[in-house]
N, C-alpha and C positions, 0 to 999 in steps of 0.2 A: 492401433493405439498401444503405446508403450506404457510401462510403469517404471518410475524412478525409484526402485527399492533401495538402491545403494549398498554399499558394504557396510562393515562396521564403522562407527562413528570416527575413529581414529584414522582409518584408512581414507575417509572422505576428506579429513582434514589435509592429508598429504595429496591426494589426488586433485582436490580443488585448488592447490597452490597457495593456500592462505597461511600466512605467518601467525604465530601466537598473538602478535600485536593486532593483527586484523580481526582474529576471533574476539579479542577484547573489545575492539571497536564495534563488532557486530552486536555483542552483548550490551554495550553502553547504549546504542540506539535503541534496542529492544526495551531495555529498562527505562530509558528516557521517555520513550513513547507511552508506555504504561503510566509513568508518573504524571506526565502532562495530561493524559487522558483522565486519570483519577482526579486531578485538580480541576479539570473542566467540569466534571460532574458535580464537584463540591461547589463550584461557583454558580452552576446552573441551579442547584437546588437552594442555594443561598439568595437567589434572585438577582445575581450579577450578570450572568450569561443567559442568553435567550434560548440556545439549543445546543445539544450535544449529539453527535452521531458517532458511535464509539468503534474503535478498532481493537479492543481488547480480546486476545486470542488469535489475532492476525499477525502479531509482531514479528514472529519467526519468518513467516512467509514474506511479509513486506520488506524486512531488512535483508534477508537473504537474497530476494529477487533484486532489490535496488543496487546492492553492492557488485552485482554482476555487470552493471552497465558502467559506462565512462562519462562521468559528469562534465567532461570538457567537450564532448562531441555528440552524446546521445540526447535524446528528448524523452521526457515522461508526460504521459497523459494520464494522471491518476484519478481515482474516484474518492468519494467522500470519507471512506474509512481510512485512507492511506497516510495516516500520521507517520507511521514508521518509514514509509517509503520517502516521504519529502525530507524527513529529518536525515536519512541516510544520504540524500542528495544535497545536503547543505543548508536547508532552511533551519533557522535557529528557534530556540524556545521563546525568545522574546517576539519574534515574528509570529509564532503560533498563537500567542496569548493576545497579540494585537489583532489578529484575525478573529479570535473568539469574541473579543469585546468591540469589534467594529471601529478600530481607531484609525486615524488618517494615514498613519505609516503602515498599515497592513499591506504587504506586498502582493497579496492575492487580488485585491480589488479596491484598496484605499478605503476600506470600511463599508464597501457597498454590497458585498456578497453575503450570504448566510455563512455561518461558521463551517470550516472544513471543506469550502469550495476552493481547493488549492490552485495556486498559480504563482509563478515567480519567474519573471523575465530574465533576471540575472542568473537564475539556476536551471534554465532551460526546461521549466515545468510549464505546460500549457494549461491555462485556467480551464476549470470545469464548469458544468452547468447542472442544475437540478434534474432534468430529465435523464434517466439512466441510459447508457449505452452510447450517448453522443461521442464521448472521447474516443471510442473505437474508430469511428469515422475520422476523427481528427488525427489519430496516430497514422492511419493509412495515408492521409493527406500529407502529413509531415514527412513520412517516408518517401512519398513520390516526389515531393519538393526537393528533398535531399539528393535523390537519384538525378533529377533534372540538372542540379547545380554541381553534380559530380563529387558530393560530399560523403565522406566515410561515416555516415550517421545511421544509427538503429533507433527506431521509435518504439516505445513501450506503451501499451494500454493496459491499465489495470480496472478490474471490474468484478462484480459479484455474480454468482451463477444465475441470479434472476434476470440480469442483463442478457444473458444468453438466449433469452426467449424474445428479445426485442428484434425488430427489423433491422435496426442499425448494426447489431451483431452480425447478422448474416450478410448484410450488403458489404460491411467492412471486410469480413474475412473472405468473401468471394472476390472483391476487387483486389485486395492485397495478394490473394493466391494467384489469380489470373495473371498479374503483373510481377509476380515474385518479388514483392517489395520487402525491404528490410524492416520487418515488424515482428515484435514478440508480444503475444496476447496472453496476459496473465489473469486467469480467473481465480479469484480468491473465494473458494466454494466453502460457505459455512452452512450450507444446507437449508438455509431459510431466506426467502424473499419477504422481508417484514414478518409476517406471521404464517406465510405459506410454506410448507416443508417441500423438499425437493421431489418427493414422490408425487405431489400434486402440482408441480410445475411442469414436469416433462415425463415422457413415457420410457425414458431410458435412465440408467443410473449414473452415467458419467457424461460430463461436459466434454471431456476429451474425445469421446466417440464421435462428436460432431465434426471434428476436423476432417475425418475420411471423406466427407461430402464436398470438401474443397481441395482435396488432394495434398494436404499438408500434415505434418506430424502432429499427433495429439498425445500429450504426455501426462499421466497421473503422477502427482507428486505429494509426498508427505509434507504437508505445510506446518507441521509442528517441529520439524527438523530444519533449521536454517541452512545447514550444510547441504542437505538434500536439494533444497530449493535453489541455493547458490549454484550448485553443480548443474541442475537442470536448465537454469536460466543462462548460465554461462555457455552451455552448449547451443542453446537456441540463438543467443547473441553471436556466436561465432558462425552458425549457419547463415544468419542473416547477413553477416559481413562478407561472406564467401559469395554472396549473390544467389543463394539457394532458396530465398523466400522466407515466409513467415512460419512460426510455430505457435500452437495453442498448448498453453500449460494449464492443467486442471489441478490446482493446489488446494488440498483438502486441509481446512482449518476449522476451529471451533469459534463459536461467537458466545463470549462470556457475559455479554450485557444484552439488554433489550435492544431491539433495532435502533432506537433513538431515546432521548429524554422525553419524548412524548408517547412512548410505548411502555408496556408491561408485559414482558414475555411469560411471566407466571400464569397469565390467562390462557395460554395455548401450549405451554411446555410443562411437563411434569417436574416435580422436585427431584426425582431420581435422574431424569434426563440432564438437568442442569448441574447436578452433583458430579455426574459422569464427565460432562464437559469440563468442569473446573479441575477435575483430577488430571486432565490432560494439558493443563496450563504450559505453554511452550517456554516460558521464561524460567521457571525453576527447573524444567527438564534440561534446558541448555547449560544452566548453571551447574547441575549435578554432573552432567557429562564433562564440562571442563574440570571440575574437581577430580573426577575420576581419571583424567589425563595428566593431573598434576600441574595444570597451568591456571589454576584459580584456587583461592583459599579464603578463609573467613575474614582476614584482614583486608584483603582486596575487596571483598564484598562490602565490608563496613565502610571503607573509604569511598567506594563508588556510590554507595547509598548517600553518605554525607555530601558528596559533590553534586549529585543529582538533585537532592533536596534544597541546597543552596541555589542551583540554577534555575529551578522551578519557582522558588520564592522571588528570585530577581526577576524572572520573566514576568510574574504576576504583578509585582510592584511597578515595573517598567510600563506595562499595558495600563495599568490603572491610572498611572500619571500621565499618560500620553493623551494628546488632545484628540477629540472626535473630529470627523471631517467638517470643514466649513460649509455652511449651508449654501454659500455662493457657488460652490463647486458641483452642485447637485446634478446638473445636466452635462458635466464634463464627460466626453467619450460616449455620450447617447445620441446627441444631434450634432450635425456639422455646424460650425459657427456662421 
């Protein structure tokens, strides 16, 4: 098991090969994910949206990882918190809001899935299901299919650390490692499986340690640093493309909200714990780093905030005005004609 501690942030910038414009893009996706997530909560509490399962605190990990893949040839198998992942892969704010409100033009399912069950055929994003860890098997299958077809494709599976206790996790890693498939397994480890802390989920402190049982690299990554995540994922993607098999990334993040809109984490987490997590919010941390490097300033922040506010308002209005699915289509894609 390795640790992606990295060098100084400026050195990561150079080593990762990211131009300043790409760092700005990274920050945009992180900030947009947060703004959309916050709007989803407002609409839920206002009775307009049925359910929210938040990714707040995961944004740096999600965007940093997603930007290491090639949207023109790779496939993503995300999980329900992965708003930042899908935004970085091209899903639009309008499409996110149409999914939240179950509109007919929702690209994930045409308004049939719960919110945040991401899928987009045009963006090479495989639709997910509510049982956790199923996407790990899907990613292994996608990678096997790509190999059979002779395609230069890497598949990515994103999941929480609670999913690493499911049978699908172990079967997926075992199959992918035996066949040396081009897969990157990204565990967004926020330390809680709903209300169950990591210490009560497993007898080890690191998900990355489980990689040794399958003969593949397991790497711990600082998930509050998008550049560290980008670098670690970039290395795993390169390894997969070389035919050297899968990698398991254990990306340490914070969970800034309750598990979902149906949960209240104040009943099982202390106020001190929650305050400590909020102090590690990755978005202001990344902004402060860019400012320290002279590549971001207050005027750019003001302009970006105005841009994102406008895009969120537009997406909300667009989704509210979009039609719900026609009842006549209820059984489409369920039963054969």
